[in-house]
FILO-659081 format. One record per residue (C-alpha): chain; x negated, y, z negated. Coordinates in steps of 0.5 Angstrom, whole numbers, padded with zeros to 4 digits. Each point is the difference from the previous one (the first is absolute). Layout:
# FILO-659081
A/X/Y/Z
...
//
This chain:
# FILO-659081
A/0027/0016/0024
A/0003/-0006/-0005
A/0003/-0005/0004
A/0007/0002/-0002
A/-0001/0007/0002
A/-0003/-0002/0006
A/0006/-0003/0003
A/0003/0007/-0002
A/-0005/0003/0005
A/0001/-0005/0005
A/-0038/-0030/-0065
A/0005/0000/-0004
A/-0003/-0006/-0002
A/-0003/-0001/-0007
A/-0008/0000/0000
A/-0004/0001/-0006
A/-0006/0004/0001
A/-0005/0000/-0006
A/-0001/0007/0001
A/-0007/0000/0005
A/0014/0037/0089
A/-0004/0006/0000
A/0000/0005/-0007
A/0004/-0006/-0003
A/-0005/-0005/0001
A/-0005/0004/-0003
A/0003/0002/-0006
A/0002/-0008/-0001
A/-0008/-0001/0001
A/-0002/0005/-0005
A/0005/-0003/-0005
A/-0002/-0007/0000
A/-0005/-0003/-0005
A/-0007/0000/0002
A/-0003/-0004/-0005
A/-0002/-0007/0002
A/0002/-0006/-0004
A/-0003/-0002/-0007
A/-0003/-0007/0001
A/0002/-0004/-0006
A/-0002/-0007/-0003
A/0005/-0004/-0003
A/-0004/-0006/-0002
A/0004/-0006/-0003
A/0003/0000/-0007
A/-0004/-0003/-0005
A/0004/-0004/-0005
A/-0002/0000/-0007
A/0001/-0007/-0003
A/0001/-0007/0003
A/0006/-0002/0004
A/0001/0007/0003
A/0005/0000/0006
A/-0004/0002/0005
A/0005/0000/0006
A/0004/0005/-0004
A/-0006/0004/-0001
A/-0001/0000/0007
A/0007/0002/0002
A/-0001/0006/-0005
A/-0006/0002/0004
A/0003/0000/0006
A/0006/0004/-0002
A/-0005/0005/-0003
A/-0004/0000/0007
A/0006/0001/0004
A/0003/0006/-0004
A/-0007/0003/0000
A/0000/-0001/0008
A/0007/0003/0001
A/-0002/0006/-0004
A/-0004/0002/0006
A/-0006/0003/-0004
A/-0004/-0007/-0001
A/-0003/-0005/0004
A/0000/-0007/-0004
A/-0007/-0003/0002
A/0000/-0008/0002
A/-0001/-0004/-0006
A/-0005/-0004/0004
A/-0005/0006/0001
A/-0001/0000/-0008
A/0001/-0007/-0002
A/-0008/-0001/-0001
A/0000/0006/-0004
A/0006/-0002/-0005
A/-0003/-0007/-0001
A/-0007/0003/-0002
A/0003/0006/-0005
A/0004/-0006/-0003
A/0004/0003/-0006
A/-0004/0006/-0002
A/0004/0006/-0001
A/-0005/0005/0003
A/0000/0000/0008
A/-0006/0000/0004
A/0001/0006/0003
A/-0006/0000/0005
A/0002/-0006/0003
A/0008/0002/0001
A/-0002/0006/0003
A/-0005/-0004/0005
A/0006/-0004/0003
A/0004/0007/0000
A/0005/0000/-0006
A/0002/0006/-0002
A/0005/-0002/-0006
A/0000/-0006/-0003
A/0006/-0004/-0004
A/-0003/-0005/-0005
A/0006/-0004/-0003
A/0001/-0005/-0006
A/0006/-0004/-0001
A/0003/-0005/-0005
A/0006/-0004/0001
A/0004/-0004/-0006
A/0002/-0006/0003
A/0005/-0002/0006
A/0006/0005/-0003
A/-0004/0004/-0005
A/-0002/0007/0001
A/-0006/0004/0004
A/-0005/0005/-0002
A/-0004/0004/0005
A/-0006/0004/-0001
A/-0002/0005/0005
A/-0007/0004/0001
A/-0001/0005/0005
A/-0007/0002/0002
A/-0003/0006/0005
A/-0005/-0004/0003
A/-0003/0006/0004
A/-0001/0004/-0007
A/-0002/-0006/-0004
A/0006/0001/-0005
A/0006/-0003/-0004
A/0006/0004/0002
A/0006/-0004/-0003
A/0002/-0006/-0004
A/0007/-0002/-0001
A/0003/-0006/-0004
A/0007/-0003/0002
A/0004/-0006/-0003
A/0007/-0003/0002
A/0004/-0006/0002
A/-0002/-0003/0006
A/0006/0002/0004
A/-0003/0007/-0001
A/-0007/-0001/0004
A/0002/0004/0006
A/0002/0006/-0004
A/-0006/0000/-0004
A/-0004/0000/0007
A/0004/0005/0002
A/-0001/0004/-0006
A/-0007/0000/0000
A/-0001/0002/0007
A/0004/0006/-0001
A/-0004/0002/-0006
A/-0006/-0001/0004
A/0003/0004/0005
A/0001/0006/-0005
A/-0007/-0001/-0002
A/-0003/0002/0007
A/0005/0005/0002
A/0004/0003/-0006
A/0006/-0003/0003
A/0004/-0006/-0002
A/0000/-0006/0005
A/0007/-0002/0003
A/-0001/-0008/-0001
A/0005/0000/-0005
A/0005/0004/0004
A/0006/-0003/0005
A/0003/0002/0006
A/0008/-0001/0000
A/0003/-0001/0007
A/0006/-0002/0004
A/0001/-0007/0004
A/0005/-0002/0004
A/0005/-0006/-0002
A/0006/-0003/0002
A/0005/0005/-0003
A/-0004/0006/0002
A/-0006/0002/-0004
A/-0003/-0001/-0007
A/-0006/0003/-0004
A/-0006/-0004/-0001
A/-0007/0002/-0004
A/-0007/-0002/0002
A/-0007/0001/-0004
A/-0005/0005/0003
A/-0004/-0006/0002
A/0006/-0003/0004
A/0001/-0006/-0006
A/0007/-0001/-0003
A/0005/0002/0005
A/0007/0000/-0005
A/0007/0001/0002
A/0003/0005/-0005
A/0007/0002/0003
A/0005/-0005/0002
A/0005/0005/0002
A/0002/-0005/0006
A/0001/0007/0004
A/-0004/0005/0003
A/-0005/0004/-0004
A/-0003/0006/0002
A/-0005/0005/-0003
A/-0004/-0002/-0006
A/-0004/0004/-0004
A/-0003/-0002/-0007
A/0001/0004/-0006
A/-0006/0004/-0003
A/0000/-0005/-0006
A/0000/-0006/0004
A/0005/-0003/-0003
A/0006/0000/0005
A/0001/0001/0007
A/0006/0005/0003
A/0003/-0002/0007
A/0006/0001/0005
A/0004/-0007/0000
A/0006/-0001/0004
A/0002/-0006/-0005
A/0007/0003/-0002
A/0002/0003/0007
A/-0003/0007/-0001
A/-0007/0002/0001
A/-0001/0001/-0008
A/-0006/0002/-0004
A/-0003/-0006/-0004
A/-0005/-0001/-0006
A/-0003/-0006/-0001
A/-0005/-0003/-0005
A/-0007/-0002/0004
A/0002/-0008/-0002
A/0007/0001/0003
A/0003/-0002/-0007
A/0004/0007/-0001
A/0004/0004/0005
A/0004/0006/0000
A/0003/0004/0005
A/-0002/0008/-0001
A/0005/0003/0005
A/0006/-0003/0004
A/0002/0007/0003
A/0004/-0002/0007
A/-0005/0001/0006
A/-0008/-0001/0000
A/-0003/0000/-0007
A/-0007/-0001/0003
A/-0008/0002/0000
A/-0001/0000/-0007
A/-0007/0003/-0003
A/-0002/0000/-0007
A/-0003/0007/-0003
A/-0007/-0001/-0003
A/0003/0001/-0007
A/0005/-0005/0001
A/0006/0004/-0002
A/0003/0001/0007
A/0001/-0003/0006
A/0001/0004/0007
A/0004/-0004/0005
A/0005/0001/0006
A/0007/0001/0000
A/0005/0000/0005
A/0006/0002/-0004
A/0000/0007/0003
A/0001/-0002/0007
A/-0007/-0001/0002
A/-0006/-0002/-0004
A/-0003/0005/-0005
A/-0005/-0001/-0005
A/0002/0000/-0008
A/-0004/-0002/-0006
A/0003/-0004/-0005
A/-0002/0001/-0008
A/0000/-0006/-0005
A/0007/0003/-0002
A/0003/-0002/0007
A/0000/0008/0001
A/0000/0001/0008
A/-0004/0007/0002
A/0001/0002/0007
A/-0007/0002/0004
A/0002/0001/0007
A/0006/0003/0003
A/-0001/0000/0008
A/0005/-0003/0005
A/-0006/-0005/0003
A/-0002/-0006/-0003
A/-0005/0000/-0006
A/-0003/-0006/-0003
A/-0006/-0004/-0002
A/-0003/0004/-0006
A/-0006/0000/-0003
A/-0003/0003/-0007
A/-0007/0004/0000
A/-0004/-0003/-0006
A/0001/0006/-0004
A/0008/-0001/0001
A/0001/0008/0002
A/0001/-0002/0008
A/0004/-0005/0004
A/-0002/-0002/0007
A/0006/-0002/0004
A/0002/-0002/0007
A/0005/0004/0004
A/0002/0001/0007
A/0002/0008/-0001
A/-0005/0002/0005
A/0004/-0004/0005
A/0005/-0006/0000
A/-0003/-0007/0001
A/-0007/0003/-0001
A/-0002/-0001/-0007
A/-0006/0004/-0003
A/-0003/0001/-0007
A/0002/0006/-0005
A/-0002/0002/-0007
A/0004/0003/-0005
A/0000/0002/-0007
A/0002/-0006/-0005
A/0005/0005/-0004
A/0003/0005/0005
A/0000/-0005/0006
A/0001/0004/0007
A/0003/0006/-0003
A/-0007/0003/-0001
A/-0002/-0002/0007
A/-0003/-0006/0003
A/-0007/-0001/0003
A/-0001/-0004/0006
A/-0006/-0004/0000
A/0000/-0005/0007
A/0000/0003/0007
A/-0005/-0006/0003
A/0006/-0004/0002
A/0008/0000/0002
A/0000/-0005/-0005
A/-0003/0000/-0007
A/0003/-0004/-0006
A/-0001/-0004/-0007
A/-0004/0005/-0004
A/-0004/-0002/-0006
A/-0004/0005/-0004
A/-0007/-0003/-0002
A/-0001/-0001/-0008
A/-0005/0006/0000
A/0004/0004/0004
A/-0005/0002/0006
A/0004/-0004/0005
A/0006/-0002/0003
A/0001/-0006/0004
A/0006/-0001/0005
A/0002/-0004/0006
A/-0001/0004/0007
A/0001/-0002/0007
A/-0006/0000/0004
A/0001/-0002/0007
A/0003/-0007/0000
A/0000/-0001/-0007
A/0001/0002/-0007
A/-0007/0001/-0004
A/-0001/0003/-0007
A/-0003/0007/0000
A/-0002/0004/-0006
A/0001/0007/-0002
A/-0005/0004/-0004
A/0004/0006/-0004
A/-0006/0004/-0001
A/-0002/0001/0007
A/0007/-0002/0004
A/-0004/-0005/0004
A/0002/-0007/0002
A/-0004/-0006/0002
A/0002/-0007/0003
A/-0001/-0005/-0005
A/0002/-0006/0004
A/0000/-0002/0007
A/0000/-0005/0005
A/0006/-0004/0004
A/0005/-0001/-0006
A/0005/0004/-0004
A/-0003/0002/-0007
A/0006/0003/-0004
A/0002/0001/-0007
A/-0007/0002/-0004
A/0000/-0001/-0008
A/-0006/0002/-0004
A/-0004/-0004/-0005
A/-0001/0003/-0007
A/-0007/0002/0001
A/0001/0003/0007
A/-0005/-0004/0004
A/0005/-0004/0004
A/0006/0000/0004
A/0005/-0006/0000
A/0005/0000/0006
A/0004/-0004/0005
A/-0003/-0002/0007
A/0005/-0003/0005
A/-0003/-0004/0006
A/0007/-0001/0004
A/0005/-0003/-0004
A/-0005/-0002/-0006
A/-0002/0005/-0005
A/-0005/-0001/-0006
A/-0003/0004/-0006
A/-0007/0003/0001
A/-0005/0003/-0004
A/-0005/0005/0002
A/-0005/0004/-0003
A/-0004/0007/0002
A/-0007/-0003/0002
A/0002/-0002/0007
A/0001/-0007/-0001
A/0005/-0004/0003
A/0007/-0001/-0004
A/0001/-0006/-0004
A/0006/-0004/0001
A/0004/-0001/-0007
A/0006/-0004/0002
A/0001/-0006/0005
A/0007/-0002/-0001
A/0003/-0003/0006
A/0006/0004/-0001
A/-0004/0007/0000
A/-0001/0005/-0005
A/0001/0008/0000
A/0001/0006/-0005
A/-0006/-0001/-0004
A/0000/0004/-0007
A/-0006/0000/-0004
A/0001/-0001/-0008
A/-0004/0004/-0005
A/-0005/-0003/-0004
A/0002/-0005/-0006
A/0004/0004/-0005
A/-0005/-0002/-0005
A/-0007/0000/0002
A/-0004/-0005/-0005
A/-0007/0000/0001
A/-0005/-0006/-0003
A/-0004/0001/-0006
A/-0007/0004/0002
A/-0006/-0005/-0001
//
């Protein structure tokens, strides 16, 4: 349950593309992606012309390699293993597929770059090859200012992922989260690869339950700045702020509908916590009518259902339920969790076939998955630390969540291939309550080559 309710229980950047435990364990094992990682070679970028900035090119190559590695489908090869082959090929356009295959490469990225003076622009031309089948797969060309090198590398990484899976990568996405401050808690953001940690809010108070809008332009959250837990809308760079609701009592746990037209939230104006929806015209519609606490709503990707947390099965013992997004609980609700006395923080996956949530397992909180089609559940995390507050990546391949060890907490990312989680945030004051951004609003691909 979101923090406030738990206490009740107890690039928008410019870039110019030139176009170019028994049964549950078994189910989780079956769901894991079983394919091995693709061995991909990313040789040093070749400059086109004299006086090219090789240091910048190597930095760019490392950014591309890191993001591909974090996708957990690629295994970048050590450049030392193909130094001689790169030197022997020189600048010829067609790779020597047999030689690349002999050293174990499956995919190959050959890149040319051009820089224009110390303060000028940059241009990158990428060519992707399938070494196993001796074929050219894709070519892209980008250009922009030097400050957008990281954007270009991430964009190509996402397009390369799309080429492999048919689903765009998440290198250009961000994760917003909360971190402690002297006055309370503030809102921050960080890129998928852990770079560019930025403070967004300056409420100088307590901030709770952030949730990213579908268009990625704003984040909604609860703020105590005005001495009441009001619901606030803020632009992702923090320069615009608007109070959406200031009803006396809790205005908490906001969750955007997939179409961006409504926000589901929890209000305590009815003597206890109930779930409402707020329309873009500031019209409130009540969805739950129960004497126990209802909170933490999350929408199904088709916008037809809402999963939420309620202790209607027993005070202080929260469980996850699903109801109709229009009729609420008037037509009944479906309880989906029975595996623990404490289940909270539901998060519906982008493809709709899973609901992640926090569950008490032994002495710790862990992330579980519920599969609506089968009604089964599976443990997603384990180990001696608390894992809570799951949030899905827009491609549905990763979960971000809070990991708490003692008094310190950080945001981690974990995929579905059995690999250990990756710690995303390292702030000394700790971090928690992650919310993963949608894809960038405008997806500008490079020019095909």
